[in-house]
N, C-alpha and C positions, 0 to 999 in steps of 0.2 A: 308540767301540768297546766297548760294554758287554758283559760276560760273556765266558766262555771256552769254553762248551760249546754245540754247535749245537742242543742241546735247549732252550736258553734263548731261544726265539723270542719276538718281541714279542707282548704280550698281544693286540694287535689282530689279529695274524696267526692266533693260536690260535683266536680267536672267529670269524674269517673262515672257517677250515676247519670249525669246528663248524657254522657257518651253512650250509655246503654240504649238510650232512646234515639240516638242519632241515626238509626237505620231508617227512620221515617224521612222520606224525601232526601235521602243521602244521594248526592250526585257528584259529577266531576266538573261542577260549574267553575271552580277556581282554576282549573287547568284549561278551560275553554278559551279560545281566542276568536275574535271577530275578523275573519280574513277578508276585510274590505276596507275601503277608504275611510269609512266612518268609525272604524274600531281602532284599537291600539294593540296590535299583536304582542303577545308576550306579557300582557298586564292583566291584573285582576280588577276589572271595573265593577263586577257584579256585586261584591260585598263592600265596596268602598262607600262610606257615608258621604263622600264628597263627589261621587260620580254624577255626571249630568243626568237630567231626566231621560233624555233619549236623543242620541245623535246618530241618525240612520245613515248608513253609507249609500253611495249611489247604486251599487248592485245589491239591493236589499234582499234579493232572492237567495243570497248565499248565507244569510245569517241562520245559525242553528240554535242559538240561545238568546232569548230576549228578556231582559230584566226591566220591568216597569214599576218595580216596587217603590214604596215610600214617596209617591208623587201626588197623593191626594186626588187621583183621577176618578171621575164618575162615568166616563165613557172613553172609547178608543175610536180613532178615525175609521170611517166606513171603507171597506175595501182592503184594509190592512191585512186581514187574514188571507185573502187570495194572493196578495203580493209576497207573502212569506212562505214560499214554496218549500224551503228546506228546514223550516223551523221544527225543532224537536222538543224544546223546553221553553215554557212560558211562565214567567213569574209576575204575578199581579198583586202580591201581598201588600198589606198596609195601604190600601187606597179606600175609595168610598163607593164601591160598586154595590148597587142594590140588587142587581141580577147579573148573570153571566153575560158578558159582552157578546155580540153577534160574531165577533172575530173568533171566539172559541169554537163555535159550531163550524165555521169555515175551515179552521185548522184541524178539526177533529180527526180526520182520516190519517194524519201522520204525527200527531202530537203524542209524546211518550210521558212527559211530566208536566203537571199543571199545579200551580200554587196560587190560590185565591184566599189565603188565610187573612185574618184581621181586616175584614171588610164589613159590609152591612147586608150581606145576603140573607134574605128571608125566604127565598124560594129558588129552586134550581129548575131551569127549563128542561122539560123532558127531551125536547129536540136536541138541545145543546149537549146534554149528558149522553144521549144515545149516540151522538156523532163521535164520541171519544173512544172509539172501539180499539185503538192501539195503546191506550193509556196504561202505564205501569205504575206511576206514582201520582197520588192525588191528595192535596192538602186543602181541606175546607174548614179548618179550625178557627175558633174565635169569630164566629158569625152569629146570626140570629135564626138559624134554621130550625123550624119545629118538626120537620119531617124530611125524609130523603125519597126521591122518586124511585119507582120500581125499576126504571131503566138502568139504574146504577148496577144492578145485578147482572146486566148483560156485558159488563166490561170484563171479559173473561181473562184478559192479560194483566189485570190489576194485581200488583204485588204489595203495595204499601198504601194505606188509607188512613188519614187523620181527620176525624170529625169531632174532635174534642172541643169543649167550651162552646156548645150550641144549646139548643133547647129540645133535643130529641127525647121523646117519650117512648119510642119503639123503633125498630128497624124493619125495613120491608122484607117480606118473605123471600124476595128474589136474592137476598144477600147470600143465601145458601149456594148460589151459582158461582161465587167468586172462588173457584177451586185453586187458584194460584196465589191467593192472598197470604203473605207471610207476616205482615205487621199491621195491626189494627189498633187505633187509639180512639176510644169513645168516652174518655173520662170527662168529668164535669158536665154531664148532661142530666136528663131527668128520667132516666130509666128506673123502673120500679121492680124489675125482675131481670134475671140473666137472660139475654136474648137467645132463644133456642136455635135460631138460624145459625148462630156461630158454631154450633156443634157439628155442622157439616163441613167446616173449613179445616180439613185434615192437614193442610200444608202450613197452618198458622204456627209461627214460631214465637211471636211476641204479641201479647194482648194486654191492653190497659183499659179496665173498666172501673177505675178508681172514682171516688166521689160521686157515686150514683147510689140510690137507695135500693140496693139489691136484696137486702134482708136474708139472703140465702143463695146457695148454689145448687144446680141440678145434680142428681146422682150420676148421670151419664156424662158429666163434664170430662170423664176419663177418655172420651172420644178424641179429645185434642192431644193426641199422643206426641205430636211434634213440638209442643209448646216448650220453649226454653226460658222465657222471661214472662212473668205474670205479675201485673200490678192490680192489687185489690185494696189499696189504701182507702180508708174512710168509706167503705162500702156497707157499713152497718151489719156486718156479719156477726152472728152469735155462735155459730158452729160451722164445721166443715164436714161435708159428706164423706163417707168412706171411699167413694169413687174418686175423690180428689187425690187420694194417695196413689192412684194409678198413673198419674202424670209423670212417668218415669224419666222424661227428658228434661225436667225443670232444673235450671241452674241458678236463677235468681227469682226470689219470691218476696213480694212486699205485702204484708198483712197488717201494717201498722194502722193505728186509729180505728180499730174495730171494737167489738165487745166479746172477744174470745176469752173463755175461761179455761179451756183445755184444748189439746190437739188429739185427733184420732190416734189410736194405738198403731195403726198401719202407716202413720206419717213417716216412720223410719224407712219405708220403701223408697223414698225420694233420695236415692243414693248419689245422684249427680248434683245435688244441691250444694252450691258454693256460698251463696249469700241469702240470708233470711232476716227479715225485719219484722219483729213481733212487738215493737214498741207501742205504748199507749193502748194496751188491752187490759183485761181483768184477770190475768194469770196470778194465782196465789201460790202455785207450786211450779218449780222448774220442770218444764215438759220432759218427761222421761223418754219420749219418742225422739228427742233430738240427739240423745247420747250415742246412738249407733251411726249417726251421719258423719263418718270418718273424714269425708272430703270437705266438710264445712270450713270456710275460710273467714266469713264475716257473720257475726251473730249479734243482733240488736234486741235487747229486752228492756230497754229504758221505760220508765214510767208504767210499771205494773205493780203488783202487790206481793212480789216474791219475798220470802222470809229466809230462804237458805239456798245454797248452791250445792248440788250433789258432788261427792268425791269422784264419781265416774266421769266428771267433765274432763278429766285428764285424757280420756279416750279421744277427744277432739284434737288430735295431734297436729292438724294442719291449720288450726285456728290462728288467724292474724289479728282479728279485731273482735273484741268482746266488750259490749256496752251493757252495764247492769245498773246504771245510775237511777236515782229517784225510785227506789224500791224500799223494802223494809228489812233488808239483809243484815243479820247480826254478826255473822262470822263467815269466813271463807274456808273451804277445806284445804288442808295441807297440800293436797294433790294439785292444786292450781299452779304451783310453781313448776309443775312438769310441762306446762304449756310454754315451752321455751321459745317457740316461734312467735309469740304474741308481740305485736307492734303497737297496738292500742288497747288500753285497759282503763275503762271509765267506771269508777265506783262511787262517785260523789252522791250526796243526798241519801245515804243509807244510815245504818245504826251500828257500823263496824267499830269495835273498840280495840281489837288486837289483830294485827296482820300475821299470817303464818310465818314460821321460821323459814329461813333460806329464801325470803322473798326476792333477794338480790339475784337469784338465778334468772329472773325475767329480765335479762340484760338487754334485750332488743326492744323493749317497750320505749317508744318515743313519745307517745301521747298517753299521759298518766294523770287522771284526775281523781283526787282523793278527798277533796274538801267536803265540808258539811257532814263529817262523821265524828263521833265522840272518841277519837283515837287516844289511846293510852300508851300502847306499845306497838311500834316505835312512835315517839312524839313527832309532831309536825315538823320540827326542825330537821329531823332525819328524813322524813318522807319527802320534804320539799328541798332537800339539799341540792345545791347546784354544783359548782366546781370545788374540788377539795381544797384544803387549806395548806398552802405552802408558804415559805418565807424567803425573804431576801438574805437574811443572816440568821442561821440556826445554831444555837449552842445548847449543850446539855449540862445542867447543873445538878449534881448529886447533893441534895440538901441533907439527907439523912440516910447514910449507907446501911445502917443497922435495920432500918425498916424498908429499905428499897424505895425511898421517896426521891423521885428525880423530876426536876422541872425541865421541860423542853421550851426554850426561850426563842421566840421569833422577834427579831428586832428590825424595825423599819427606820429607826433613827430620825423620825419626823421628816423624811425626805419626800418632797412633793412629787418627785419623779416617779415614785412607786404608787401613785394615786390609783392607777388602773387596776392593780392587783391588790390594793389595800383591803378591799372587802373580804378577800379570801383568808385573811388572818383573823377576822372577827368571827370566831367560831363559838358555838354554844359550849358551856362547860369550862371555858378558859378564864383565867384571872388576868384582868387588864391593868397594866401599870402605866399611868400617865405621868411622864417625867416633865417637870416644869423647872426651867432655869430661874431660880429666885433672884439671882443677881440682876437679870435683865427684865424681869417681870414688872409690868405696870398695870394698874387697874383697867386702863383703856384697852389693853391688849387681851383682856380676858376672852372676848368672843372668838378670837383667832387661835389663842394658845390653849384654851381649856374648853370653852363652850361648844365650839364646832366639833371637837373630838367626842364630847359626851353625847351630842346629838347623833353622831354617826354610829357610835357603839350602841346607843339605845335603839336606833332604827334597825340595826342588823341583829342585835341580840338583846331583846327586852329582858329586864331584870338581871342584866350582867353585873358582875362584881368588879368594881373599879377601886383601885388603890392609887392615891395621888402622892407622888414623891417629889419633893422640892430639892433640887440639887444646888451645888455651889453655896451651901449655907455659910461656909467660912468667909465668903465675900460680902456678907450682909451683917450689919450691926444687930444687936439683940432685939432692939425695939423694931427696927425695919423688918427683921425676920418674922416677928410676931404679927405685925400689921399686914404683911403680904399673905401670910398663911390664913389669917382671919378674913381678908378680903376675898381670897379664892373661895372659901366656904360660904361667905355671905352671897357672893354672886352666883354660886351654884344653886343655893337655896332660892334666890330670886328667879333664876332661869327655870328651875323646876316648877315653882309656883306659877310663873307666867304661862308655861306650857300647859300645866294642868288646868288652869283657869280657861285658857283658850279652847282646850278640848271639851271642857264642861259646857262652855257656851255653844259650841257646835253640836254637842249631844242634846242640849236643850232645844235648839232649833229643830232637830230631827224629831224630838218628842212632840213639839208643837205641831209639826207637819203631820205626824201620825194621828194627832188628836182630831185633825180635820178629815172629813170624808174625802175619798179619792176624787170624786166628781167635783167637789168644791175646790180641791187642790189643783185640779186641771182647768178650772174656769178662768183663773186670772194669771196672766204671765208674770205678774209681780209677786206671786206667792212663792214662798220658799219651796224648793224641790217641785217645781211646776211639772205636773204630768208624771211624777215618779210613783211607781207602784208601792203598795204597803210592804210587799216582800223585800224589795230593794232597800226601802227605808229601814226595815228591821235589821237587815244585814249591816247597813252603815252604823246603826246604833250599837250593834254588837261589837263592831270594830272599834268604835270610840270607847266602849266600856273596856275592851281588851287593852287599849293603849293607856287608859287611866289606871288599870289594875296592875300593869306590868311596867314598873318604873325601875330605873337603875338603882343598884345597891352600892352606894358610894361610902367607902370606909372613911371614917374620920378619926382623928384630925389629919391634916396634911403632915406627912412625915418628912421633916427636913434632914438632909444628910450631907456629909462632906467626905470626899474621897480621902482627905487627909486625916480623918479621924476614924480609926478602926472600930471604935466603940459604936459610932453611928451606923457603920456598915453592918455590924453585928445586930444592931437593933432592927435594921431593915430585914435582915435574914430571919430573925425571930418573928417579925411581923408576918412575913410571907408564909412561914411554917405554921403559925397559929391559925391563919386563914385557911390554909390547905387542910388542916386537921378538923375543921368545923364540918360536921356531917351534914348539917342542914344547908350549908352554902355549897359544898361540893360533895354530893352523895356518891358520884361516880368514882371518886378516889378510894372509896371504901368497899367497892365491889370486889368480890373474889372471882378472878378470871380463871378460865381453864388453864391448867399447866401447859397443855399442848400449844395454846396461843402464845404463851411467853416463849416457849422453845422455838416456835416458828419465827418469832421476831428475832431471836438471837441468831438463828441459822442464816437469816437474810443478811446479817451484817458481819458474817465471818468469811475469811478468805476461802476459796478464791472469788466467790461471787460478789464480795463486798466492793471490789474495785470496778465492777462493771456498771455501765450507765443504767441498764435495765435488764430484767430477766423475762424470759418468755413465761407464759402462764404455766406451761408444762414444767419448766425448771422450778417454778415456785411450788407446783404440785408435788414434785419429787422431794423438795424440802419438807412439805407438809407430811408426806409419808414417813419421813425420818422423825417428825415430831409426833407421830401417832394420829395424824388427821387423815380421814378418808377424803376422797375427792368432793363428796357432797357437803362435808363440813368445812372444807377449805375456804369456801366462799364467805362464810360468816367470819372466819378468822381474818381474812384479808380485808373485809369490810370494816372490822373493828380497827385494825392497824391503820387503815386509810382514814377513818374518822378521827383517830387520835393523833394523826399527823406524823406517824412513823414512816409511812410510805404512801405512794399514790397508786391506787388501783381504780381505773375508770371503767367500772362494770357497765355503765350506761352508754359507752361510746363504742360503736361498731369498729372504728379505726384503732382504738387503743385498748380494748378490753382483753386482748390476748397478750398484754404486757403488764409487768409489775415494775413500777419505777421506785426503786428502793434506795438509790444513792442521792439523797436530798442535797448533799453538799455540792455535787457536780451540777445538779439541776439549778441550784441557786447561782453557781458561777455562770451558767448559761444565761439565766435571766438577767444577771448584772450586765452582761454584754449589751443587751438591748436597752438598758436604761443608762448607758454611758453616752452622755451628750457632748463629750469633748471631741471635736473633729480630729485633732492631732493624734489622740490616743486610738481612735477608731482607724485612722489611716495607717498608723504604725502597725496595728494588729493585722490589717489586710496585707500590708507589704510583707510582713513576716510569713503570712500564710502563702502568698504567691512565691516567695523565695524558697520556701520548703518544697512546694510543688515542682519548681524549676529544678532544684537539686535532685529530687526523686526521679524526674524525667531524665535528667542528665545521666544519672547512674544506670537507669534502665536502658537507655538508648545510646550510650557512649560509643563513639566510633572515631577513628582517626580522621574521617572525612567530615566530622561534624564540629563546627566551631561553637563556642559559648555565645549566648545572646549578646548582641551589640548593645552598647550603652544607650543608644537611642531607643531601643525596644524597652529597656527598663524605664526610661523616662516616659515613654508613651503609656506603659502600664500604670505608672504612678499617677499620671494625669487622669487616666480613665477611672482609677479607683477613687481619686479625689472627687470626681463628678458623682460617683456613687454615694460617697459620704455626704456630699452636699444635698443630693436628692433625698437621702434618708432623713437628714436633720430638718429639711424644709418641708418635704412632702410625704415623708414616711414610706418611701418606695425603696425596695431592695429586690434584686433578682435572686433566685435560689442559689446560684453558684457563688454569689458574694456572701450570702448567709452562711454557706458552708465554710468559706474562708474565715469568717468571723468566729465560727464555733470550733475552730481547730484549737486544741487536739481532741475535743469532746466527740467530734464526729469522725468515725473511722470508716463507715460504710454508708451507702446511699440509704439503706433502711434506717440507720440512725437519724439521718437528716429528715427523712419523711416522717418518722415518729415525732421528732421534736417540733416540726412544723404543725403537725396535727395537735400536739400539746399546746403550742402557742395559740392556735386558732380556737381551741376549746376554752382557753383562758380569756379569750376576747382580745388578744393582743394584735392579731393580724388576720388577714384573709387573702386568698389567692385571687388576683385580679383577672387572670385570663384562662382559668380552668373551670369548666362546668363540673358540678359535683358528680363524681363517679365516672368521669370521662377522661381519657388520656389526652396529653397535650400534643401528641404526634410530633415529638422532636423539638417543638418550640420552647423557648425559655419561660419558666414560670416566674411571674413577678408577684411580690407580696406587698400589701399595703398595711402599714401600722398607723391606724387612725390617731393614736395619742401623740404622734409626731407631726401631724399636719399643722402648719403654721398659718396659712392663709385663712382668715376668719370665715369667708364665704367661698364656695366653689367658683371655678373660673366661669366667666360669663358665657363663653361659647358653648358650655355644656347645656344651657337651658335653651332649647330650640325655639320656644315660643317667644323669646325676646323679653319676657317679663319675669319677675320673681315674686314669690308669695310673701316675702319678708316685708316689702314696703309698698308694692303697687297692687292695685286691684285688677281682677280679671273681668272680662265681659261675661265669661261663662260662670255658671254656678260653682261656688267654691265650698269644699268640705274641709273642715279643720277641727281636729281633736286636740285639745290642749290639756296637758298635765301640769299642775301647779304644786310646788313644793315649798310650803311656808317656813318649815323649820330647818331642813337640810336636804341638799341634793346628793344622792348617793355618789360617792367618789368614783370616777371612771365610768359612770353609767353610759354617758353619751358615746364614748369610744367603744365600749363593749357592745352597745346596741348597734353601732355601725357595723361591727363584725357579724353580729347575730342576724341582721336582715339581708346579708349579702346574697343568700340563696333565693331571696324573694324578688330581687331587683336586677335590672340590666341598665347599661349605659349610664352608670353612676359617676358622679363627680363629687369629691369630698372636700369640705372645708372644716376648719376647726370648730365652727359653730353650726354648720349647715351641711346637709347632704341633698343633692339633687339627683334624681334617678327616674327610672321608668319601671312601671309594673306592666309588662307587655307593651302596649302603646299608650298607656295612661301615665302622665307625669305625676310624680309625688315629690314632696320635699319634707325633710325632717329638720327641725330647727331647735337649737338650744339657746335660751336667753338667760344669762346669769343675772342674779338680782343686782340692781344698781344701788340699793340701800338696805338698811337693816329691816325696814318695814315691808320691803317688796319681796315677793317669792321668786325663786328660780322657776323657769317654765321650759317645758319641752313640748313641741307641737308636731303633729303629723298631718299633712295637708295634701289635697289633690283637687282637681277641678275638671269639670266636663259640662257639656251643654245639658240642659234640663232633661230632654228625652233620654239621654244616655247616662243619667246620674247614677244608675246602678253600677256602671263600670267604675266610677270613682269610688263607690263603696267597696267594690271588690278590691280595688287597689289598696285602700287603707286598712281593711279588716285584718289581713295577715300581719301587717306591721304593728297594729295595735295589740294583737295577741302576743307577738314576740316581746313587746315591751312589758306586757302584763306578766309574762313568765319571768323576766328579769326582776321585776318589782316584787315578786313573791319571795325572793331571797331576802327581803327586808320586811319582816313581819311587824316590826314596831314603827314603820315609817308612816307618817301622815302625809297624804297628798290628796288632791282633788282632781277630778276629770270633768272637763266641760266640752260641749259641742258649740262652737262659735257660730253665731247667726250669719247665714250666707248673705242676707241683705245688707247687714252692717259691713261685712267684709267687702262686698261689691262697691259700697259707697266710700270705702277707704276710711271708715270710722276708726279713730285711734283706740277706742275702748268698745269693741263690739260686745253685744249682749251675749252672755254665756248660758246656754241651756245645760241642765244637769247631765253629767256623764252617765248616770244610771239608766238613761234612756237607751243607751247602747245595748243593754242586756235585758231588755224587756220587749215583748211584742207590741206592735202598734195597737192602741186601744180600738175596740170595735167602733166603727163609724167615724173615727177621727180622720180627717183629710188634710188638715192644716193647723198650724199653731200661730200664735201672735207674738211678735217681737215688741216688747214694751218700749224699746228705744226708738222704734219707728212708728209710734202711736198705734193706730189701728191696722197698720200694714200686716198682712198675713204672710207667713213663710211656708213654703211647701214642706209638708211633713216628711217627705222622703229624705230631706236633708238632715233630719234629726233622728227619726226612727229608722233603723236599718231595714232594708227589704226583708221579706219573709225568710229567705234561705238562712239567715244568720240566727234564727230563733226557732227553727223547726226540727223535727226528727231527722237524723242524718240521711235516711234513705227514702224520705217521702218524695217520690219522684217529681210530682208536679211542681212542688215549691222549689225543688232544686233545679229541675230541667227547664221548666217553662220560662223562668227568667232568662235563661240562656237563649232560648229560641226567640224571645221577644226583643232582643237587643237589635 
């Protein structure tokens, strides 16, 4: 459930929407070569930012495509048009032309594509336009045109026309003659009514009239029967005419940011509709006309006034995306769980208290936002669950057989090797036993032996119940024992008091900032929460209040025990029993579970299935039938057993949801293999695996003509395996076939290996280096990286192509850097898990123990973790990129998905206190050791109206470009508002 604003749509969705509009001026420029001395055959010079302004070859007459964009030109040389006899495509975008150059008229008789967007055109010469009689694509967007010449209507071959972002108040009557026009973009102009000339364009397939003051649509708009894509965003529409419902070819329709209160009853005739955006309207009831649209795949109803969702929504069986955020919805119908194909479900900002039963059936949902709802059932801990809870050593202790009271004990033994998966044991509803060796305990060791553990548990499970047990009591004198137990409690009280006071001070700063007006708060860069909106401040205040109200429940006093004294062990047993019996502390222990659930659990652990590593979902379903569970009720039972740690059922994973992992003992043995850091033991295990394979091969292929392997071959194999072990322990690298050897005898088939690797990746232990998601390797060896094993603190220098690094040197380009600061505790294993989590977003990566260098497309990014150097310093994790100022949006694009992935991981820590800041680009460029930090809340709010820059207090009056602090519009707008999503793409 990444993000909290519906504008933060997945990057893939943004670019999908941008691609819808890519028909405009779509050409084969990238495939075109200049077959002359001046060109570079086989290369793509046209889109390269580093391409020269113009290197004309000697035989200029052979050029077919000429790109003069981004050169600041005000004119072109005389006679150039007559010399370019073969030219078909001319690109003049992003220059300073006030009128069409004479060369355009000279080239008109054979030019098929012309792009003069992003110039200063205020008039189009009638002669020049009339000469373009063969033109098929024309882009005039982002100019200053108040009108279009009538001669434009004579371009009878024109198929695509973009005149967006001009000052057009009307279109010429001759427009009706553009009989071949398929794509027309007139958004962001000054039209006051729908141009009737467009009704004659029967070939039109895509039309954009967004951000004009249309106020209404003509009844005969139904004449545009070929229309497939229609953008009407922000057109000030209050109603739709009945004739609109005759546009039977429509596939994508954007009606967001209007004033619609209802849809026509005939709207259901639009049966080809696949994507519909009705966000930011005035709908109070869910439009009944949408329910018969069985082919609908994406539906956006964000920011309306809906109070309910009809049960008939289950009829939208092909729905993949459903956004209902920021409405007034109080409940969801049970039938919503029948939308099993859903991949995105956004419900945040409503009034939902209870989710329907069997909500787990929505197993394909990858983007799920549920925040800002008064949820009671299930609680947020369940809704926001991440990876299930499994242990390294699991034992079962029957504390009271007569009452069926049994403890499942997960024991980490305080081993730091298990830090990556330690968070998975910190589950809600558990009793935490902190074991302290009193014989070796010293007051100075409190932060590492007790304090850090309490911080971690409190961050993962607020108001968790903690029992502190002191062992080796027999090795301490009576006075020493009493002093050490008292010191532990005294320091716990001091730590709790210090944490609470710190949180109270931070909450007070928020209160003081809220007491000031937003404009006053935005006037001084020295003000706390400079530029942060009241809404974000109230959210932060609520979080501080949550942290203050949810503190650990630490049982006292410290319970000293000695294994040599059975009476003390009995006292510990009685203590644990008395805590478990307390209804207010552990209410779940007193719930009466369905008998069928208990039977299902027992059946999973009976022969013959008990010895298997995993069961298929259908095997588990057959056991459910024996227990009296129908298929629809099985999901709830498996989810309960999963939550209680009895088995693992990954209903949210496409790769694992068809399997039930019920043999925890074998899974723990497998995990222990990867946390074994003794090279000799690892090598021994590999040699045993290879000898077993050799014997099997020998038995299968024995022949009098075949001799056993020579000793030299065995030595060669041992040397090779030794290199694999070294690579694993130093760099965390292992090929798949070596992993299979390590996991013998647990892995019997290739499917077993693949499932286990998917499991390890889901846990954040490893990722595949050389396999794109969902694509086969075509016979090559799959290599896996285990980030927690990487020993080199920074990546290899050769990985950073630019020759500098973001850790210590400054860049000439503008640098973006988001820094997360953790003053109390840094979640264990977070950096390693984050390293795995971002793998699908990056390419050409190189990992270090503390840094990751990678690329997002062609944009460099670096993720850095800096541990605290002292008690008073916080741990920090930063995400950074850089680009030149004109291309700064690409740097934002590079960082945004990585920030969202980190936010998702941090949601697993509801009691964690951390801060987010955007570091000043000017300070970073100057190499300042302490750059000014702007509030991280600026990432989740739109740019204030009229604000173009902000002031960095460390640089005096120097102003910082606001684009480096406030994200560009696409990260804060409605998901399908085309112009905000697509225009940025076109402007790069």
